[in-house]
N, C-alpha and C positions, 0 to 999 in steps of 0.2 A: 504494499500499499504506499502511496506517496504521502510524505509529510504535508499536513495542511497547517498553516498559521493564520491567525486573525491580522490582517493588515490594517493598521490604524488609518492608512490613507483611504482605503476603500470601504472600511467598516465591515468587511466580510472575511470568512475563511477562504483561503486561496491555496491551491497546490503550489508548494515551495519549489521552484525550478531555477537552479543557479544560472547566472549569465554565462559562465564559463566552466561547466563541470569537468572534473570533480571539485574544482576550486570554488570557495565561498568567501567573498569579501564582506567582513563583518566588522562594524565599528561601534564602540560602546562609549557613551558619554561618561567619562570618569569623574572622580570626586574634585571638588574644590577644596583645597587643602588649607582650611582656616581653622580646622578643629578636627577631632578624631570622628571618624565615620560611625553613624549610629545604625541600629539594627534595621531601621527602615531603609537606609542606603543599601545594606547588605541583602535585604530582601530582593532588591533589583539586581544586584550583581550575582546573587545565587541562582536566580531564575534565568539570567543570561548565561551563566555557566552551564545550567542543565541543558539549555538549548544547544550551546556549543558542543557539549559532550554527546548529545544525541545525534547531532549532524556528523560527528566523527564516528559514532557508533554505526551509522548508515554508510560509512566508507567515504565520506566527504572530507576534503582537506580545508580546514578553516584558517584563512589568513585574518587573524583578529588583531585589531588595533584599538587601543584605549589612550584617551588623553588625560593629562593631568592639568587642571586649571590652577596655576600658581600665581597668576596675577589677575586680580579683579578687585571689585569694590570691598568684598569681604576680607580678602587676604591683605590688602593694604591697610585697612582699618585695624585689623588684628596686630599687623607689625607695628603700626603707630602706637597702639595701646600698651604693647610690650616693650616699645623703644628698641626694636630690632630691625636689622635690614631684612628685606623681604625674603631673601633666601635662606637666612638663619631662622626666620619665622616658620616657614613652610617645610623645611627639611625634616623635622621630627614627625610631622604629620604624614609626610609622603612615606617615610620609613614605617611608621605604624600601619599604614594602609597596606603596604606590601606584606607586613607581618600577619595582619588580620586576614588578608586573601589566604595566605598559606595555612592559617589556623583553620579556616573553614573549607579547606580543600577546593578552593576556586582556582582554576587553572590561570596561570598568568598569561597575559596577551603576548602575541608574537612580537609586537612593537608597542612601546609606549612613548608617547610624545608629550612634552611640556610646552606650555603656551610661551614661556620666556626664551624658549630655544628656537622658537619658529617666527619670530618678529619679521625678518626681512620677507619671508613669503607672505605674510599678512599684508605688508605694504604694498607688495606687487598686486595682490588680488584687489585691493581698494583702489588702486590706480586704474585696474582694468574696469572696474565698475564705474569709476568716475568718467573714463574715456567713452564708455558706452551709454552714458546718460542715466545710469541707474543709482548713481551716488553724487553728492555735491557738498563742497566745503562750506563751513559757516563758522566764523570766529575760531579759527584754529582746529575745529573739529570736522570730521566727515560723517555725513549721514546717508543712509540708504533710502531711497525714494519709493516708498510702498506702492504709490500709484502707478509705477512702471512695471509692476508684475501683476498680471491679470489674475493668476492663479492663487494669489495670497488668500489664505484662509481655508484651503481645501483639506489640510490635515487636521486642523482643530474643529472643523465644521461650524465654525463661528460665522455669522453673517456680517462680514466686514466690508463688503464691496460698497456699501452705502455709508460706511463709517470711517472712510479714510479722510482724516482731517487735514493732513499736512503739518500737523503739530510735530514737534520733535521731542524725543526722550533721550536723556543721557544716562540714566541708571542701567546697570547691567540686567537687573531682574526688575520686572513690572508686571502687574496683573491688571490689564485694561480690557474693557469690551470694545474700545475704539482702537483701531490700528493707527499707529503713529510711526513717523520716520524714526528708525533706531540708529543709534550711534555705532559707526564702524571704527572710528579713530577719535579718541578723546584727548582733548588739549591738556597738556600737562599742568597740574595743580602744584602749588608749592609743597615741597617735601614729599612728592610722590615720585615713584620710579618713573622713569621716561626713556624713550628712545628717539633717535633722529628719524625724521620723515619728511617728505616733500611739503607737509603741511605745518611744519615745526615740530618741536619736541612734544611727545605725547605717549599714549599706549593704546593697544587695541581694545575694542570692546568685546565683551564675552562671546556674543554670537559669532563675530568674525573669527574668533580663536578656533572653534570647533570646526567650522566650514573649511578653514585653510588646512588645518592638521589633518582632517580625514581626506580631502582632496589630495593633498600632497602625498600622503602615505600610500594611496591607491593610483597615483599617477593620473588623476583626473578622470578616472573610469567611474561608471555608475556602481554604487555600492549595492551588494545583494541585501544586506540587512543593517539597519541603524537601530540600536537598542537604547532604552533609557527609562526612567520612571515616567509615570503619566504626568507629573507635574511639569515636565519639560516640553509637552507638547506645544502649548502656547505661553509665552511667545518664542521660546528658544528654538524649537525645532521648526516652527513655522518660518522663523527668520533665517534658518539655516538653509531651508529650501529655497527661499526667495533669493538669497545672495549667491548661493552655489549655482542654481540654474541660470541666473543672469550672467554669471561669470564664464561658465562653461558652455552654455547652449545645449546642455544634455540634462537628461533626467538624473536627479541627484541619488535617489535611493528608490530600489524596487519594493522592499518590504520594511515597513516600520513595525517595531516590536516594542510595546509599551507595557510596563509592570504596574499593577494596582498599588495604591497606597497601604501601609500598614497601620493598624490600630493597636493599642496596648489596653487590655482589658476593656474594650469597647469604646475607647476614647482616643482622640488625636494625641500623638506623643508630644509632650512639651515639658521642658524643664520646670515650669511653674507648677505642673501638676504632679511632679515627683514620679512620673512614669517614663522618663527619658533614659534610654540605655544604650550605651555603647557595647560593642562585643566585649570589650575588657570588663565591663561593669559585670556582665552576666557570668563571665568565667570567675571573677573574684568572688562571686555569690556561690560558686561551686557548681555551675552548670557545665555540662560536657558539650565542647564544641560540635560534635557530631549531632548531638540532640538539637542543638540550636539550628544547624544546617537543615536537619530533617524538618523542623517546623517551617523554616522559611520557604522550602520548596515542595511541601507536601500538599499545599493548598494551590489550586489552579491560579497562575500568574495573573489572570485577568478578574480574578475575584478578590474582594477585600479579605485581607488576613487579620484576624483578631488574635494577636500574641498574647498568650497568658502562661503563667507559670505552671498551671495544670497541663497545658498543652506541651510544656517542655518535659513534664514528668512522663506523659503518655508517649512522647517521642522517645524518651529513653527506654520505656518499657518495649516499644516496638523493636528498637535496636537490640535490646537484650534478648528478645524472642528469636531474632535471627541468630544471634551468637550462640544461644542455647541449642538451637537446632543444629548448628554447625558442629558443636560439641558432640551432640547425640550422633551425628552422621559418622563420626569416627569410631563408634563402638560396635563391636560384633561384625559378622559378616555373613552373607548368604553364599552358597556354593554356586548359584545360577543368578545371572542378571535377570531383571524383571522387565519384561516388555510393557507392562502397565505403568512402571515408574517413568520409562522413556516417553510414553504417550502423554503422561500428565505434564512432564517438563515441557514437551513440544507445544502442548496446548497452552500451557502457561506463558511461554515465550510469545506465541501468536497474540495472546491477549494483552501482553506487556507492550509489545510494539503497536498493536492496533490503538491502544490507549494513548500513547505518545505520538503517533501520527495524527491523532485527533487533537490538534492545537495544544500539544504537550499536556495531556490530561494526567498529571503526575499521581493523583489520588487513585484513579482507576488502575494505573500501572503498578502501583504499590499494593493494591488490592489482588492483583493477580499473584503477586510474589507470596503474599500472606495465605491466600487460598490454597496455593501449592504446599506451604510449609504445614498448614493445618492437616492436609491429607497425608503428608509424608511423615508427620509426628507419629501417626498410628503405625505406620510401617516401620518406623525407626526402631521400634522396640524388638523387631525380629532381625535388625541389622540389615545392611545392604551389601551387595556385591560391589567389588571395586569399580566395575564398569558403571553401576548406578551412581555411585558417589562421584565419579568424574563427570557424568552428565548433569548431575544436580549442581555441583560446584562450578562447572562450566557456565551455567545459566546464572547462577547467583554472582559470579564474578562479572558477567556481562551486565547484569543489573547494576552492580556497584561501579562499573566504568561510567555509567550514566549518572546514578545519583550520589556516588561517593559518600555514603552514610554508614556503611556497614564494615565491621572488622571481621574479615572472614579468614584470615591466616592464624593458625594456631600459634599462640605466643609461648616461647620457651620459658619455662620457670627458672627463677633464680636458684642457684645450687643450694643455698641453705634451706629454701622452701621445698626443693625436691627432696633433700635429705629428711626433713620433717615428715613429708608424705610418706616416704618409704618406711620410716620408723613407725609411723601411726598405722600402716597397713600390716606391718609385721605384728604389732601389739594387738590389733583388731583379729588376725588370724589365730593368735594364740590366746584369744578370749580375754586379754587384758584390757578390759573396756574402761577401767578408770584411767589408765595411762593413755588409752587412745583417745578419750575425751580431753584429756589435758593437752595432747598435741594438737587436736583440732582447734582448741582455743588459741594456742600459740601460733598456729598457722593463720588464724583470722587476724590476729594482731599484726601480722605482716602483710595484711591486705588481701587475702585469698580465702576461698571457701572450698570445702570438700565435699563431694557428693558420692557415696557409695552405690555402685551399680554391679550387675552380675558380670560385667565385663572388666571390673576393677574401678579405682577411684577416678573421678573426674574432678579436676582442679580448675577454678576460675577465679580471675582477679575481681575484687570488689570494686564496683564503679560508683 
C-alpha cells in the first residue's frame, strides 16, 4: 500500500510520491534557541522522526535538513538580558537541543544549518526579490510585497485576498487576520548584532532565514516534505511559500506536514500555570525517556495530545509489557517451528504497515503489535522454536526501527549480580529458602528482580 499523508496545502490525504525516488527531500523547521526546548516542541520533532523512520522503513532515502534559528527577536532579547554575545547565549541551548534529540532517540538531520552562517545567501535572495518587484526598501529595511503573490493564503486557508492592507510589520512573529508586508531585512538597532548589506547594516527577518536555508540546502529544487508545528502555518510557512516561489518561480513544497499542539492535563502549557515542562524537567522527576517518547508519538500527529503523568505511567507499562514478552521469548523451546506463529506475525506486520500507510496512524500500528503479543504470550508458556523466535524478533525489531521506544536486546548482568543470582539458585535448589530470600532482597537493592520459572531464573532490571 502507498503511504498517504494529509497535506496541509490541500487539506486532504494524498498518496506520497517522491519527486526523485528513492530520494526524499525533507526539511524541518528547527528550534529558535533562546531557551531549552519544551515537550510541546518535542512532540513535533518526535512526530517528524516517526515519519522519517517510516519512510526509511519503506526503503526510501531521506535527505533531511533542519535549521537552527540563532538570530531573531527572542535570541537577541535573551542575550541582552544576560549581557552576553549572541553566540555565547545560544551555544548552550544548541548543545542541549542536540543532547535532548539523542535522549529521545530522534535521528539527527543529515544537514543542520544555522541562520548566522547563511547571511550572504539571504542577502542574495532579498536582492532577487527586490529586482523582480516582490520586495521594496523602506528606511533601511526591506519588505516583501504581499500583493505581488496571488496565491498568498492558500496554505493557512485564511481569506486574506481582500485583507491585504499594504501595511508593514517588523516583528518576526505576529498573529494577524490581515496580511501585511513582512520584513525580509531589518535595519540595525543599537547594540544588536548586524551584518553589511546593500541596504546598510542589519539582519535578516525570521521568514527569510528558513526559506534561504532550505532552498540553498536542496539547490533550489522543490522540497518533497516540509514539516513543523501547526503554530507555524501562519504567518511563517505562508510567508516562506510566498518569498520562495517568487524567488525561484517553482513550487516550493509538495507536501506540508504539520503537527497538532500539545496540552498538559487538558490545559495549554504555560509557566504561569505550573504545567510547563522541558524534557530535562521530566527526567529529573524520574520519568524514563522512552516512556516520554512513547507518549509523544502514540497519539496521531494531527490530533490534540493531552500530556498527563498517568499517560507516562501507562506508556511505561506498555514498554515493560514488550520487555517482559521478550524475556519470556528466551525461555524454553519447541522441537518444531509453528506455522501458526508465522501466520500471526505476517498478519500483524500487514496491519502495522496498513496503519502507518494511513497517514501515520501510530495508535493502530501499536495496537497490531500488542494484539500479537497478547496471542503469543499464551504460546510462550510452551516455548518457541528458534525459527519462531527469529520471526517474532525480526518483526519487533522492524517495529522498533520505526518507533524506537522498546528495549529488545537482552542486557548482560553485572558480574556481582550474576554471582548473587547463581548463589540464590543454588540455595533454592538445596531448599535453603531463608538464604534464598535474603539473596533476593540483596539483588533488589542492586536494582534487579528475580522471577523463578520452569526454565530457570529470569532477572530484570527495575525501571
